[in-house]
C-alpha positions as a Markdown table, in Angstrom:
| # | Residue | x | y | z |
|---|---|---|---|---|
| 1 | Met | 66.2 | 66.0 | 80.2 |
| 2 | Ser | 66.9 | 62.9 | 81.9 |
| 3 | Ser | 64.8 | 60.8 | 84.7 |
| 4 | His | 67.3 | 61.4 | 86.8 |
| 5 | Ser | 66.7 | 65.2 | 86.5 |
| 6 | Asp | 63.0 | 64.3 | 87.1 |
| 7 | Trp | 62.6 | 63.0 | 90.1 |
| 8 | Arg | 64.8 | 66.3 | 91.4 |
| 9 | Arg | 62.9 | 69.3 | 89.5 |
| 10 | Leu | 59.8 | 67.2 | 91.2 |
| 11 | Leu | 61.2 | 67.0 | 94.4 |
| 12 | Leu | 62.8 | 70.6 | 94.5 |
| 13 | Lys | 59.4 | 72.4 | 93.8 |
| 14 | Arg | 57.7 | 69.9 | 96.4 |
| 15 | Phe | 60.2 | 71.1 | 98.6 |
| 16 | Arg | 60.2 | 74.5 | 98.2 |
| 17 | Arg | 56.2 | 74.2 | 98.4 |
| 18 | Trp | 56.6 | 73.0 | 102.0 |
| 19 | Ala | 59.5 | 74.8 | 103.3 |
| 20 | Gln | 58.0 | 77.9 | 102.5 |
| 21 | Ala | 54.4 | 76.8 | 104.0 |
| 22 | Lys | 56.3 | 75.8 | 106.8 |
| 23 | Phe | 59.5 | 78.2 | 107.2 |
| 24 | Pro | 58.5 | 80.7 | 105.0 |
| 25 | Val | 61.9 | 83.2 | 103.8 |
| 26 | Pro | 60.7 | 87.2 | 103.9 |
| 27 | Phe | 62.2 | 87.1 | 100.4 |
| 28 | Pro | 61.9 | 85.9 | 96.7 |
| 29 | Leu | 63.6 | 83.2 | 97.0 |
| 30 | Arg | 64.6 | 80.8 | 93.1 |
| 31 | Cys | 65.9 | 77.3 | 93.5 |
| 32 | Tyr | 67.6 | 75.8 | 90.8 |
| 33 | Leu | 69.7 | 72.6 | 90.0 |
| 34 | Lys | 73.1 | 72.8 | 88.8 |
| 35 | His | 76.1 | 70.8 | 87.7 |
| 36 | Pro | 78.5 | 69.7 | 90.3 |
| 37 | Ala | 81.4 | 71.0 | 88.0 |
| 38 | Lys | 79.9 | 74.4 | 88.4 |
| 39 | Met | 79.5 | 74.5 | 92.4 |
| 40 | Pro | 83.1 | 72.2 | 93.1 |
| 41 | Asp | 83.5 | 70.6 | 96.6 |
| 42 | Met | 79.6 | 71.7 | 97.3 |
| 43 | Leu | 76.4 | 69.8 | 97.3 |
| 44 | Gly | 74.7 | 72.7 | 97.4 |
| 45 | Tyr | 74.7 | 76.6 | 98.3 |
| 46 | Phe | 72.7 | 80.0 | 99.2 |
| 47 | Glu | 73.6 | 83.0 | 98.0 |
| 48 | Phe | 71.9 | 86.4 | 99.3 |
| 49 | Asn | 71.8 | 89.4 | 97.3 |
| 50 | Glu | 71.3 | 92.3 | 99.5 |
| 51 | Glu | 70.6 | 95.1 | 96.8 |
| 52 | Glu | 67.9 | 93.0 | 94.9 |
| 53 | Asn | 66.7 | 91.5 | 98.8 |
| 54 | Arg | 66.7 | 88.0 | 97.6 |
| 55 | Gly | 68.0 | 85.4 | 97.2 |
| 56 | Val | 69.2 | 81.8 | 95.2 |
| 57 | Ile | 69.5 | 78.4 | 96.2 |
| 58 | Cys | 71.6 | 75.6 | 94.2 |
| 59 | Ile | 71.2 | 71.9 | 94.2 |
| 60 | Ala | 73.9 | 69.6 | 92.6 |
| 61 | Asn | 72.2 | 67.7 | 90.1 |
| 62 | Thr | 73.8 | 64.4 | 91.1 |
| 63 | Cys | 72.4 | 64.8 | 95.0 |
| 64 | Thr | 71.0 | 60.5 | 95.8 |
| 65 | Ala | 67.5 | 61.8 | 96.8 |
| 66 | Asp | 68.4 | 61.5 | 100.8 |
| 67 | Cys | 71.5 | 63.6 | 100.7 |
| 68 | Phe | 69.1 | 66.2 | 98.4 |
| 69 | Ile | 66.5 | 66.7 | 101.4 |
| 70 | Asp | 69.2 | 67.2 | 103.5 |
| 71 | Thr | 71.0 | 69.8 | 101.4 |
| 72 | Leu | 68.3 | 71.2 | 100.4 |
| 73 | Cys | 67.1 | 71.3 | 104.4 |
| 74 | Glu | 70.2 | 73.4 | 105.4 |
| 75 | Glu | 70.5 | 76.0 | 102.7 |
| 76 | Trp | 66.9 | 76.3 | 103.5 |
| 77 | Ala | 68.5 | 77.0 | 106.6 |
| 78 | His | 70.8 | 79.8 | 105.4 |
| 79 | Ala | 68.1 | 81.1 | 103.4 |
| 80 | Arg | 66.2 | 81.5 | 107.0 |
| 81 | Thr | 69.3 | 83.1 | 108.9 |
| 82 | Ala | 71.1 | 84.9 | 106.1 |
| 83 | Tyr | 70.1 | 88.0 | 108.2 |
| 84 | Leu | 71.3 | 87.1 | 111.2 |
| 85 | Cys | 75.5 | 87.6 | 110.3 |
| 86 | Thr | 77.8 | 89.3 | 108.3 |
| 87 | Asp | 79.6 | 88.4 | 104.9 |
| 88 | Asp | 82.9 | 88.2 | 106.2 |
| 89 | Glu | 81.3 | 85.4 | 109.5 |
| 90 | Asp | 81.0 | 81.8 | 109.3 |
| 91 | Pro | 77.1 | 81.6 | 108.5 |
| 92 | His | 76.8 | 78.1 | 110.7 |
| 93 | Thr | 76.0 | 79.9 | 114.5 |
| 94 | Ala | 74.0 | 78.4 | 116.8 |
| 95 | Ser | 70.9 | 80.1 | 115.1 |
| 96 | Phe | 71.8 | 78.2 | 112.0 |
| 97 | Trp | 72.0 | 74.5 | 113.3 |
| 98 | Ala | 69.1 | 75.8 | 115.6 |
| 99 | Glu | 67.2 | 76.7 | 112.4 |
| 100 | Tyr | 68.3 | 73.3 | 110.1 |
| 101 | Gly | 67.1 | 70.9 | 113.0 |
| 102 | Arg | 63.8 | 72.1 | 113.3 |
| 103 | Ile | 63.6 | 72.1 | 109.7 |
| 104 | Val | 65.3 | 68.4 | 109.1 |
| 105 | Gly | 63.0 | 67.3 | 111.8 |
| 106 | Ala | 59.6 | 68.6 | 110.4 |
| 107 | Ser | 60.8 | 67.4 | 107.2 |
| 108 | Arg | 61.3 | 64.0 | 108.2 |
| 109 | Asp | 57.8 | 64.0 | 109.3 |
| 110 | Val | 57.1 | 64.3 | 105.4 |
| 111 | His | 56.8 | 61.0 | 102.5 |
| 112 | Trp | 59.1 | 62.9 | 99.9 |
């Protein structure tokens, strides 16, 4: 494991603990680092499995620190608002953007 992925793993764990305490998600949620080749044209994504009532967040393992936190905030906001939209509609609703703003604003007070 390279030192680049070491800090990302630590930051991912720290962010997850912080976000779950401040902005809880009501279902089990796993967070992973992923090589960008396995998620083309994305820095991260959130998927929700309705059958198992659990979610997953994947973040590109090549993001810079600022990009990493911003992407985590976005995907966490998707997890928090996943129940508000159906599979065939754009998940970037007004509620999503409001939640994203709350999470980003709170994250700025943390020394990552």
